[in-house]
C-alpha positions in Angstrom: 12.0 -7.9 -10.6 10.3 -5.9 -13.2 7.0 -7.0 -14.7 7.3 -8.5 -18.2 3.6 -8.7 -19.2 0.7 -6.5 -18.2 -2.4 -7.6 -16.5 -4.4 -6.2 -19.4 -2.5 -8.2 -22.0 -2.7 -11.4 -19.9 -6.4 -11.0 -19.6 -6.9 -10.4 -23.3 -4.7 -13.4 -24.3 -6.2 -15.9 -21.8 -9.8 -14.7 -22.3 -10.3 -14.3 -18.5 -10.4 -11.4 -16.1 -7.1 -11.5 -14.3 -7.3 -9.6 -11.1 -3.8 -10.3 -9.8 -0.7 -12.0 -11.0 2.9 -12.7 -10.1 5.7 -13.1 -12.7 8.6 -12.5 -10.3 8.4 -14.7 -7.2 8.3 -18.1 -8.7 11.6 -18.7 -10.6 14.1 -21.4 -11.0 17.4 -20.9 -9.3 19.1 -19.7 -12.5 16.5 -16.9 -12.8 15.0 -18.5 -15.9 11.4 -17.6 -15.5 9.3 -20.7 -16.2 5.7 -19.7 -15.3 3.4 -16.8 -14.8 1.0 -17.3 -11.8 -2.4 -15.4 -12.1 -5.6 -15.1 -10.2 -8.9 -15.0 -12.0 -11.9 -13.1 -10.7 -14.0 -15.5 -8.6 -11.3 -18.0 -7.7 -11.0 -16.8 -4.0 -7.3 -16.5 -3.8 -6.3 -19.5 -5.9 -3.6 -19.0 -8.4 -3.5 -20.7 -11.7 -0.3 -20.9 -13.8 0.8 -21.0 -17.4 4.2 -21.9 -18.8 6.0 -18.8 -20.1 6.6 -20.3 -23.5 3.0 -21.5 -23.9 1.9 -17.9 -23.0 4.3 -16.5 -25.6 2.8 -18.8 -28.2 -0.7 -17.7 -27.2 0.3 -14.1 -27.6 1.4 -14.8 -31.1 -1.9 -16.5 -31.9 -3.9 -13.6 -30.3 -1.9 -11.0 -32.3 -2.6 -13.0 -35.5 -6.4 -12.8 -34.8 -6.0 -9.0 -34.5 -4.3 -8.8 -37.9 -0.7 -8.8 -36.9 2.1 -11.4 -37.3 4.9 -11.6 -34.7 8.1 -13.2 -35.8 10.6 -13.9 -33.0 14.0 -15.4 -32.4 16.3 -16.0 -29.5 19.7 -14.8 -30.5 22.3 -13.1 -28.3 24.4 -10.3 -29.7 27.9 -9.8 -28.4 27.5 -6.0 -28.4 24.2 -6.0 -26.6 22.8 -7.8 -23.6 19.5 -8.5 -25.2 18.9 -12.1 -26.3 15.4 -11.9 -27.8 13.9 -10.1 -30.7 10.4 -9.9 -32.1 9.1 -8.1 -35.2 5.6 -7.2 -36.0 4.1 -7.3 -39.5 0.6 -6.9 -40.9 -0.7 -10.4 -41.6 0.6 -11.5 -45.0 2.7 -8.3 -45.2 6.4 -7.7 -45.7 7.0 -4.3 -44.1 8.1 -4.3 -40.5 5.8 -2.3 -38.3 8.0 -2.5 -35.2 10.9 -4.4 -33.7 11.3 -5.2 -30.0 14.4 -6.4 -28.2 14.4 -7.9 -24.8 16.4 -10.2 -22.4 14.6 -13.3 -23.7 12.5 -14.3 -26.7 9.2 -14.6 -24.6 9.8 -11.1 -23.2 10.3 -9.7 -26.7 7.0 -11.4 -27.8 5.2 -9.8 -24.8 6.5 -6.4 -25.7 5.3 -6.8 -29.3 2.0 -8.1 -28.1 1.6 -5.1 -25.8 2.2 -2.9 -28.8 -0.7 -4.7 -30.6 -2.9 -4.3 -27.6 -2.1 -0.6 -27.4 -2.6 0.0 -31.1 -5.2 -2.5 -32.2 -7.7 0.3 -32.9 -5.4 2.1 -35.3 -4.6 -0.5 -37.9 
């Protein structure tokens, strides 16, 4: 399974130094990812976890503090296999800076948040 969130973004959003994480092994039988398991520096091999939807919300809050608003929706398109979309705006702005499609709404939010992390110095 491919990684849907980077270690760097996870560390930024959770305000901890994540040294290792797993977003692929722990899934429900229907492949609906429910949690991200991560290890924080100094925990001696103990994983903590966060619900994927709570993490997506934290990403939106983190982006807002950086000056960006992420609007998202879960909507499947018959012509496309992507079922999540997230758009980035400047806070209190109307012009879309970027749009990100993904297999799920949380994954689209993570892609948009990664863009904010990669571009936060060039507002």
